[in-house]
N, CA, C and O of each residue as an XYZ file, in Angstrom:
644
protein
N    -149.502    -32.981    199.850
C    -149.190    -33.961    200.912
C    -148.456    -33.406    202.140
O    -147.353    -32.884    201.975
N    -149.002    -33.489    203.364
C    -148.320    -32.850    204.441
C    -147.103    -33.752    204.798
O    -146.917    -34.827    204.228
N    -146.214    -33.222    205.851
C    -145.074    -34.023    206.308
C    -145.534    -35.212    207.010
O    -144.938    -36.271    206.813
N    -146.589    -35.158    207.858
C    -147.027    -36.343    208.514
C    -147.304    -37.534    207.687
O    -146.853    -38.652    207.938
N    -148.185    -37.195    206.532
C    -148.369    -38.304    205.471
C    -147.154    -38.801    204.888
O    -146.962    -40.013    204.798
N    -146.316    -37.949    204.484
C    -144.994    -38.273    203.837
C    -144.281    -39.281    204.696
O    -143.848    -40.332    204.225
N    -144.165    -38.947    205.968
C    -143.366    -39.782    206.895
C    -144.161    -41.132    207.152
O    -143.506    -42.147    207.389
N    -145.537    -41.184    207.114
C    -146.113    -42.455    207.256
C    -145.930    -43.417    206.059
O    -145.808    -44.640    206.123
N    -145.934    -42.649    204.972
C    -145.873    -43.454    203.599
C    -144.287    -43.878    203.488
O    -143.986    -44.935    202.934
N    -143.373    -43.079    203.992
C    -141.988    -43.371    204.054
C    -141.743    -44.623    204.891
O    -140.940    -45.484    204.533
N    -142.487    -44.706    206.064
C    -142.166    -45.771    206.944
C    -142.775    -47.056    206.257
O    -142.198    -48.142    206.322
N    -143.828    -46.895    205.674
C    -144.369    -48.125    204.934
C    -143.373    -48.622    203.898
O    -143.109    -49.818    203.774
N    -142.818    -47.638    203.142
C    -141.921    -48.274    202.027
C    -140.640    -48.928    202.770
O    -140.101    -49.960    202.370
N    -140.248    -48.236    203.840
C    -138.984    -48.736    204.580
C    -139.359    -50.107    205.232
O    -138.491    -50.980    205.203
N    -140.488    -50.370    205.781
C    -140.779    -51.610    206.304
C    -140.942    -52.705    205.131
O    -140.460    -53.833    205.227
N    -141.588    -52.307    204.146
C    -141.582    -53.220    202.920
C    -140.152    -53.654    202.436
O    -139.855    -54.826    202.206
N    -139.356    -52.660    202.315
C    -137.949    -52.809    201.839
C    -137.196    -53.743    202.807
O    -136.455    -54.630    202.382
N    -137.393    -53.532    204.051
C    -136.743    -54.256    205.146
C    -137.207    -55.811    204.921
O    -136.387    -56.726    204.837
N    -138.375    -55.964    204.850
C    -139.111    -57.359    204.630
C    -138.476    -57.952    203.566
O    -137.908    -59.025    203.769
N    -138.457    -57.319    202.154
C    -137.892    -57.731    201.132
C    -136.345    -58.164    201.172
O    -135.906    -59.193    200.660
N    -135.667    -57.298    201.799
C    -134.188    -57.472    202.006
C    -133.937    -58.686    202.955
O    -132.960    -59.424    202.832
N    -134.923    -58.837    203.938
C    -134.638    -59.970    204.947
C    -134.965    -61.391    204.140
O    -134.367    -62.433    204.409
N    -135.940    -61.298    203.169
C    -136.192    -62.615    202.496
C    -135.142    -62.861    201.586
O    -134.762    -64.021    201.423
N    -134.506    -61.715    200.833
C    -133.395    -62.012    199.906
C    -132.030    -62.577    200.711
O    -131.382    -63.548    200.320
N    -131.758    -61.891    201.753
C    -130.575    -62.165    202.496
C    -130.665    -63.734    203.019
O    -129.686    -64.480    203.044
N    -131.944    -64.096    203.417
C    -132.060    -65.511    204.037
C    -132.000    -66.542    203.011
O    -131.838    -67.721    203.328
N    -132.146    -66.088    201.541
C    -132.084    -66.942    200.590
C    -130.633    -67.056    200.028
O    -130.410    -67.886    199.146
N    -129.713    -66.315    200.469
C    -128.369    -66.370    199.963
C    -127.365    -66.886    201.048
O    -127.556    -66.725    202.253
N    -126.262    -67.529    200.503
C    -125.517    -68.207    201.474
C    -124.557    -67.199    202.285
O    -124.078    -66.228    201.700
N    -124.304    -67.433    203.558
C    -123.505    -66.575    204.494
C    -122.006    -67.400    204.567
O    -121.745    -68.538    204.177
N    -121.222    -66.495    205.145
C    -119.784    -67.038    205.374
C    -118.803    -66.533    204.401
O    -118.950    -65.459    203.818
N    -117.834    -67.293    204.238
C    -116.707    -66.965    203.296
C    -116.223    -68.276    202.680
O    -116.586    -69.361    203.135
N    -115.383    -68.157    201.617
C    -114.849    -69.264    201.012
C    -113.359    -69.496    201.530
O    -112.530    -68.625    201.268
N    -112.992    -70.578    202.222
C    -111.772    -70.933    202.658
C    -111.000    -71.967    201.714
O    -111.532    -72.970    201.238
N    -109.752    -71.608    201.520
C    -108.993    -72.505    200.509
C    -108.026    -73.337    201.473
O    -107.320    -72.840    202.350
N    -108.122    -74.700    201.150
C    -107.188    -75.448    201.875
C    -106.476    -76.352    200.999
O    -107.099    -76.936    200.112
N    -105.053    -76.552    201.180
C    -104.264    -77.284    200.311
C    -103.950    -78.563    201.172
O    -103.397    -78.472    202.268
N    -104.314    -79.694    200.646
C    -104.148    -80.992    201.274
C    -103.396    -82.016    200.275
O    -103.891    -82.293    199.182
N    -102.362    -82.477    200.645
C    -101.410    -83.370    199.755
C    -101.414    -82.990    198.372
O    -101.589    -83.759    197.427
N    -101.172    -81.516    198.305
C    -100.842    -80.912    196.834
C    -102.165    -80.773    196.156
O    -102.153    -80.580    194.940
N    -103.298    -80.847    196.785
C    -104.524    -80.572    196.036
C    -105.191    -79.436    196.694
O    -105.024    -79.280    197.904
N    -105.958    -78.597    195.991
C    -106.547    -77.418    196.418
C    -108.077    -77.851    196.626
O    -108.718    -78.479    195.783
N    -108.560    -77.436    197.841
C    -109.954    -77.738    198.289
C    -110.613    -76.466    198.635
O    -109.995    -75.596    199.249
N    -111.823    -76.320    198.274
C    -112.576    -74.938    198.779
C    -113.779    -75.252    199.743
O    -114.592    -76.153    199.534
N    -113.792    -74.484    200.719
C    -114.887    -74.755    201.588
C    -115.627    -73.486    201.925
O    -115.008    -72.433    202.080
N    -116.975    -73.564    202.046
C    -117.676    -72.297    202.525
C    -117.917    -72.538    203.913
O    -118.499    -73.535    204.339
N    -117.371    -71.427    204.744
C    -117.398    -71.481    206.139
C    -118.183    -70.427    206.773
O    -118.065    -69.278    206.348
N    -119.051    -70.712    207.840
C    -119.795    -69.766    208.525
C    -120.008    -70.076    209.983
O    -119.848    -71.248    210.322
N    -120.338    -69.209    210.866
C    -120.472    -69.302    212.182
C    -122.015    -69.748    212.511
O    -122.978    -69.180    211.995
N    -122.121    -70.749    213.363
C    -123.300    -71.036    213.956
C    -123.229    -71.104    215.409
O    -122.921    -72.157    215.967
N    -123.511    -69.986    216.081
C    -123.175    -69.782    217.448
C    -121.776    -69.706    217.561
O    -121.140    -68.944    216.832
N    -121.162    -70.514    218.512
C    -119.731    -70.712    218.749
C    -118.972    -71.529    217.845
O    -117.743    -71.584    217.907
N    -119.776    -72.276    216.863
C    -119.152    -73.298    216.167
C    -118.872    -72.675    214.737
O    -119.600    -71.752    214.371
N    -117.877    -73.120    213.924
C    -117.700    -72.797    212.607
C    -117.993    -74.073    211.741
O    -117.440    -75.166    211.868
N    -118.908    -73.752    210.892
C    -119.481    -74.915    210.114
C    -118.675    -74.779    208.746
O    -118.540    -73.670    208.230
N    -118.153    -75.907    208.181
C    -117.498    -75.873    206.859
C    -118.265    -76.912    205.946
O    -118.704    -77.984    206.363
N    -118.367    -76.465    204.670
C    -119.256    -77.242    203.704
C    -118.233    -77.219    202.404
O    -117.875    -76.120    201.978
N    -117.833    -78.253    201.867
C    -117.114    -78.437    200.662
C    -117.941    -77.916    199.492
O    -119.122    -78.177    199.263
N    -117.046    -77.064    198.728
C    -117.612    -76.490    197.370
C    -116.719    -76.945    196.290
O    -115.498    -76.802    196.339
N    -117.312    -77.460    195.377
C    -116.546    -77.910    194.101
C    -115.899    -76.629    193.421
O    -116.500    -75.557    193.359
N    -114.724    -76.816    192.956
C    -113.963    -75.734    192.234
C    -114.799    -74.890    191.249
O    -114.757    -73.667    191.109
N    -115.561    -75.776    190.601
C    -116.371    -75.106    189.332
C    -117.407    -74.065    189.920
O    -117.754    -73.077    189.274
N    -117.874    -74.352    191.183
C    -118.935    -73.592    191.782
C    -118.369    -72.377    192.570
O    -119.141    -71.456    192.839
N    -117.221    -72.325    192.910
C    -116.572    -71.372    193.824
C    -116.855    -70.006    193.212
O    -117.339    -69.224    194.031
N    -116.668    -69.474    191.893
C    -117.042    -68.218    191.673
C    -118.524    -67.837    191.873
O    -118.897    -66.748    192.311
N    -119.352    -68.889    191.492
C    -120.779    -68.396    191.756
C    -121.219    -68.236    193.303
O    -122.051    -67.412    193.682
N    -120.557    -69.119    194.115
C    -120.689    -69.106    195.592
C    -120.148    -67.763    196.193
O    -120.713    -67.167    197.110
N    -119.104    -67.390    195.640
C    -118.340    -66.110    196.091
C    -119.264    -64.965    195.730
O    -119.474    -64.078    196.557
N    -119.830    -64.947    194.515
C    -120.663    -63.756    194.071
C    -122.112    -63.817    195.011
O    -122.622    -62.761    195.387
N    -122.586    -64.846    195.275
C    -123.811    -64.879    196.189
C    -123.388    -64.313    197.588
O    -124.077    -63.451    198.134
N    -122.247    -64.807    198.161
C    -121.875    -64.308    199.461
C    -121.581    -62.849    199.395
O    -121.871    -62.122    200.345
N    -120.996    -62.373    198.278
C    -120.716    -60.910    198.228
C    -121.975    -60.193    198.101
O    -122.084    -59.125    198.703
N    -123.033    -60.676    197.332
C    -124.332    -60.050    197.203
C    -125.041    -60.067    198.598
O    -125.730    -59.116    198.966
N    -124.877    -61.001    199.234
C    -125.493    -61.024    200.697
C    -124.900    -59.976    201.530
O    -125.633    -59.201    202.145
N    -123.711    -59.903    201.590
C    -123.025    -58.844    202.290
C    -123.446    -57.374    201.827
O    -123.567    -56.458    202.640
N    -123.650    -57.228    200.510
C    -123.907    -55.907    200.054
C    -125.538    -55.621    200.647
O    -125.872    -54.544    201.141
N    -126.384    -56.704    200.506
C    -127.853    -56.592    201.024
C    -127.771    -56.231    202.470
O    -128.526    -55.376    202.934
N    -126.837    -56.882    203.238
C    -126.827    -56.710    204.713
C    -126.502    -55.307    205.013
O    -127.008    -54.760    205.992
N    -125.596    -54.622    204.142
C    -125.234    -53.194    204.462
C    -126.512    -52.302    204.074
O    -126.852    -51.354    204.781
N    -127.146    -52.639    202.991
C    -128.398    -51.762    202.663
C    -129.492    -52.066    203.741
O    -130.227    -51.152    204.114
N    -129.606    -53.223    204.206
C    -130.630    -53.427    205.210
C    -130.239    -52.664    206.501
O    -131.112    -52.116    207.175
N    -128.862    -52.625    206.866
C    -128.556    -51.777    207.977
C    -128.778    -50.285    207.912
O    -129.009    -49.629    208.929
N    -128.713    -49.807    206.822
C    -128.998    -48.529    206.454
C    -130.546    -48.201    206.570
O    -130.963    -47.211    207.172
N    -131.442    -49.226    205.866
C    -132.807    -49.128    206.001
C    -133.359    -49.102    207.488
O    -134.315    -48.418    207.852
N    -132.609    -49.955    208.295
C    -133.046    -49.999    209.819
C    -132.898    -48.660    210.503
O    -133.711    -48.234    211.324
N    -131.671    -47.943    210.063
C    -131.320    -46.753    210.605
C    -132.362    -45.682    210.215
O    -132.739    -44.840    211.030
N    -132.832    -45.740    208.900
C    -133.878    -44.848    208.451
C    -135.203    -45.105    209.163
O    -135.951    -44.190    209.509
N    -135.445    -46.358    209.357
C    -136.817    -46.720    210.099
C    -136.715    -46.120    211.542
O    -137.682    -45.535    212.030
N    -135.641    -46.258    212.160
C    -135.505    -45.677    213.548
C    -135.843    -44.224    213.545
O    -136.633    -43.714    214.339
N    -135.085    -43.471    212.437
C    -135.289    -41.967    212.372
C    -136.697    -41.575    212.125
O    -137.181    -40.642    212.764
N    -137.486    -42.318    211.111
C    -138.894    -42.115    210.892
C    -139.735    -42.305    212.188
O    -140.550    -41.473    212.587
N    -139.467    -43.419    212.768
C    -140.263    -43.852    214.039
C    -139.985    -42.865    215.149
O    -140.908    -42.561    215.905
N    -138.833    -42.365    215.296
C    -138.512    -41.225    216.310
C    -139.480    -39.991    216.086
O    -140.097    -39.419    216.985
N    -139.510    -39.690    214.803
C    -140.231    -38.457    214.373
C    -141.769    -38.662    214.654
O    -142.472    -37.777    215.142
N    -142.199    -39.851    214.316
C    -143.638    -40.064    214.472
C    -144.167    -40.239    215.857
O    -145.333    -39.979    216.154
N    -143.150    -40.750    216.811
C    -143.336    -40.853    218.138
C    -143.308    -39.412    218.856
O    -144.175    -39.014    219.635
N    -142.241    -38.748    218.486
C    -142.037    -37.253    219.110
C    -143.375    -36.373    218.783
O    -143.805    -35.549    219.591
N    -144.000    -36.632    217.501
C    -145.132    -35.786    217.137
C    -146.448    -36.538    217.594
O    -147.552    -36.069    217.315
N    -146.315    -37.614    218.240
C    -147.634    -38.307    218.693
C    -148.568    -38.657    217.673
O    -149.780    -38.457    217.754
N    -147.894    -39.256    216.580
C    -148.638    -39.622    215.382
C    -148.912    -41.187    215.569
O    -150.044    -41.650    215.425
N    -147.981    -41.846    215.846
C    -148.131    -43.341    216.073
C    -147.690    -43.676    217.433
O    -147.198    -42.807    218.152
N    -147.848    -44.947    217.843
C    -147.407    -45.340    219.121
C    -146.465    -46.598    218.802
O    -146.401    -47.109    217.684
N    -145.817    -46.990    219.808
C    -144.811    -48.078    219.589
C    -145.617    -49.392    219.107
O    -145.145    -50.183    218.291
N    -146.779    -49.520    219.655
C    -147.661    -50.629    219.215
C    -148.077    -50.582    217.770
O    -148.219    -51.614    217.115
N    -148.251    -49.503    217.328
C    -148.628    -49.246    215.803
C    -147.416    -49.693    215.010
O    -147.591    -50.375    214.000
N    -146.136    -49.333    215.423
C    -145.001    -49.728    214.633
C    -145.051    -51.183    214.617
O    -144.920    -51.761    213.537
N    -145.227    -51.850    215.710
C    -145.140    -53.398    215.631
C    -146.185    -54.044    214.822
O    -145.899    -55.086    214.233
N    -147.480    -53.492    214.718
C    -148.439    -53.834    213.800
C    -147.975    -53.676    212.403
O    -147.911    -54.638    211.637
N    -147.654    -52.476    212.067
C    -147.240    -52.098    210.796
C    -145.912    -53.130    210.265
O    -145.947    -53.661    209.155
N    -144.989    -53.284    211.033
C    -143.940    -54.027    210.675
C    -144.369    -55.501    210.332
O    -143.837    -56.125    209.414
N    -145.326    -56.000    211.095
C    -145.926    -57.353    210.777
C    -146.733    -57.350    209.632
O    -146.817    -58.359    208.932
N    -147.352    -56.284    209.364
C    -148.237    -56.159    208.156
C    -147.495    -56.035    206.893
O    -148.036    -56.253    205.809
N    -146.206    -55.671    207.021
C    -145.416    -55.503    205.738
C    -145.336    -56.812    205.023
O    -145.090    -56.845    203.817
N    -145.524    -57.831    205.690
C    -145.381    -59.229    205.293
C    -146.535    -59.562    204.317
O    -146.365    -60.352    203.388
N    -147.788    -58.901    204.564
C    -149.070    -59.249    203.955
C    -149.074    -58.662    202.472
O    -149.981    -58.979    201.703
N    -148.125    -57.864    202.110
C    -148.067    -57.456    200.668
C    -147.587    -58.517    199.726
O    -147.737    -58.353    198.515
N    -146.954    -59.719    200.262
C    -146.492    -60.615    199.554
C    -147.468    -61.887    199.462
O    -147.035    -62.908    198.928
N    -148.648    -61.854    199.921
C    -149.492    -62.937    200.010
C    -150.354    -62.989    198.752
O    -150.487    -62.010    198.018
N    -150.938    -64.176    198.530
C    -151.807    -64.384    197.345
C    -153.143    -63.446    197.647
O    -153.451    -63.028    198.763
N    -153.861    -63.208    196.433
C    -155.038    -62.476    196.509
C    -156.062    -63.145    197.646
O    -156.627    -62.398    198.445
N    -156.238    -64.342    197.675
C    -157.198    -64.929    198.502
C    -156.720    -64.708    199.993
O    -157.478    -64.307    200.877
N    -155.476    -64.992    200.169
C    -154.870    -64.765    201.521
C    -154.985    -63.187    201.964
O    -155.203    -62.862    203.131
N    -154.823    -62.304    200.964
C    -154.889    -60.854    201.372
C    -156.370    -60.547    201.628
O    -156.756    -59.818    202.541
N    -157.132    -61.136    200.785
C    -158.648    -60.843    201.101
C    -159.161    -61.386    202.492
O    -159.984    -60.795    203.191
N    -158.631    -62.456    202.764
C    -159.165    -63.071    204.194
C    -158.589    -62.247    205.207
O    -159.292    -61.918    206.162
N    -157.360    -61.858    205.121
C    -156.707    -60.961    206.321
C    -157.459    -59.627    206.304
O    -157.829    -59.098    207.352
N    -157.688    -59.069    205.044
C    -158.201    -57.871    205.016
C    -159.664    -57.947    205.543
O    -160.027    -57.048    206.302
N    -160.448    -58.835    205.248
C    -161.742    -58.934    205.726
C    -161.760    -59.061    207.217
O    -162.584    -58.408    207.857
N    -160.897    -59.865    207.824
C    -160.858    -60.104    209.327
C    -160.420    -58.915    210.103
O    -160.927    -58.641    211.191
N    -159.403    -58.150    209.505
C    -158.747    -57.139    210.250
C    -159.241    -55.745    209.821
O    -159.150    -54.923    210.732
N    -159.754    -55.257    208.636
C    -160.227    -54.164    208.376
C    -161.483    -54.401    207.488
O    -161.474    -54.145    206.284
N    -162.522    -54.883    208.116
C    -163.761    -55.198    207.431
C    -164.388    -53.979    206.818
O    -164.982    -54.184    205.759
N    -164.373    -52.834    207.246
C    -164.738    -51.705    206.724
C    -164.256    -51.245    205.310
O    -164.887    -50.474    204.586
N    -163.140    -51.779    205.035
C    -162.440    -51.450    203.822
C    -162.519    -52.378    202.756
O    -162.111    -52.087    201.631
N    -163.051    -53.552    203.053
C    -163.157    -54.718    202.072
C    -164.040    -54.257    200.907
O    -163.552    -54.400    199.786
N    -165.177    -53.765    200.995
C    -166.026    -53.470    199.917
C    -165.879    -52.053    199.408
O    -166.677    -51.643    198.565
N    -164.975    -51.330    199.834
C    -164.729    -50.003    199.285
C    -163.764    -50.140    198.027
O    -163.178    -51.188    197.754
N    -163.661    -48.937    197.274
C    -162.713    -48.826    196.179
C    -161.400    -49.073    196.710
O    -160.692    -49.887    196.116
N    -160.910    -48.417    197.875
C    -159.658    -48.655    198.471
C    -159.347    -50.242    198.732
O    -158.279    -50.741    198.376
N    -160.249    -50.895    199.303
C    -160.145    -52.156    199.406
C    -159.827    -53.019    198.185
O    -158.905    -53.831    198.105
N    -160.738    -52.717    197.238
C    -160.480    -53.466    195.871
C    -159.111    -53.158    195.406
O    -158.391    -54.081    195.026
N    -158.675    -51.885    195.406
C    -157.276    -51.469    194.987
C    -156.278    -52.348    195.676
O    -155.293    -52.793    195.088
N    -156.562    -52.601    196.994
C    -155.544    -53.295    197.770
C    -155.555    -54.824    197.235
O    -154.517    -55.485    197.204
N    -156.722    -55.299    196.845
C    -156.665    -56.747    196.461
C    -156.119    -56.876    194.981
O    -155.549    -57.879    194.552
N    -156.346    -55.838    194.332
C    -155.526    -55.848    192.964
C    -154.085    -55.465    193.045
O    -153.388    -55.579    192.037
N    -153.540    -54.982    194.260
C    -152.226    -54.876    194.460
C    -151.775    -53.485    194.438
O    -150.579    -53.288    194.655
N    -152.612    -52.403    194.191
C    -152.175    -51.075    194.167
C    -152.072    -50.397    195.571
O    -151.532    -49.298    195.692
N    -152.538    -50.998    196.502
C    -152.521    -50.388    197.825
C    -151.855    -51.392    198.738
O    -152.050    -52.600    198.604
N    -151.040    -50.862    199.702
C    -150.476    -51.789    200.778
C    -151.391    -51.960    201.896
O    -152.252    -51.144    202.225
N    -151.131    -53.155    202.499
C    -151.906    -53.398    203.785
C    -151.626    -52.197    204.813
O    -152.496    -51.619    205.464
N    -150.411    -51.964    204.832
C    -150.252    -50.856    205.973
C    -150.910    -49.466    205.579
O    -151.309    -48.758    206.504
N    -151.040    -49.063    204.377
C    -151.722    -47.968    203.884
C    -153.101    -47.945    204.272
O    -153.649    -46.925    204.692
N    -153.719    -49.145    204.126
C    -155.130    -49.334    204.573
C    -155.311    -49.237    206.020
O    -156.266    -48.622    206.496
N    -154.419    -49.830    206.747
C    -154.212    -49.701    208.058
C    -154.254    -48.282    208.704
O    -154.882    -48.030    209.733
N    -153.539    -47.410    208.012
C    -153.391    -46.140    208.396
C    -154.643    -45.323    208.127
O    -154.979    -44.386    208.852
N    -155.346    -45.732    207.011
C    -156.494    -45.234    206.573
C    -157.566    -45.571    207.688
O    -158.348    -44.751    208.167
N    -157.485    -46.774    207.990
C    -158.553    -47.135    209.149
C    -158.411    -46.488    210.409
O    -159.356    -46.448    211.197
N    -157.231    -45.946    210.677
C    -156.976    -45.309    211.877
C    -157.221    -43.812    211.800
O    -157.096    -43.052    212.760
N    -157.610    -43.429    210.478
C    -157.890    -41.952    210.239
C    -156.664    -41.095    209.994
O    -156.793    -39.877    209.871
N    -155.453    -41.698    209.915
C    -154.070    -40.992    209.676
C    -153.923    -40.487    208.148
O    -153.281    -39.471    207.878
N    -154.505    -41.199    207.264
C    -154.381    -40.842    205.913
C    -155.567    -40.614    205.232
O    -155.544    -40.297    204.043
């Protein structure tokens, strides 16, 4: 496998990781736990920013450890996502400098990273409409079965893999 192919496959993996991390991050709560003492009682609130406003939502004391764990997990995933985005930029820069892909190709590939999470019927329909020459091939069937990513097939259709 040559450097070009390694970089292309690395970009596919990075886009997929980015997409999965974005989905995971969006499912976790953001913000922090704020502790308030009112009339001798302790109350817990999850607070987060929405534009210029700070939103507060009451959290029962029994649920505080779980909410804190989820917030911490979100922050960890956000750090990993930041690292993945940096890696994506490095690989894109390499592929642009070596005239392997264009910025339009990156946009298509990033959008197509979402297709790997679709049902078999949805993937078949998208594959049929966008890459009809690969639907009846062995590679097309592997994609339908889940062994190939949509981006890999896209690159094959461009003659890059």
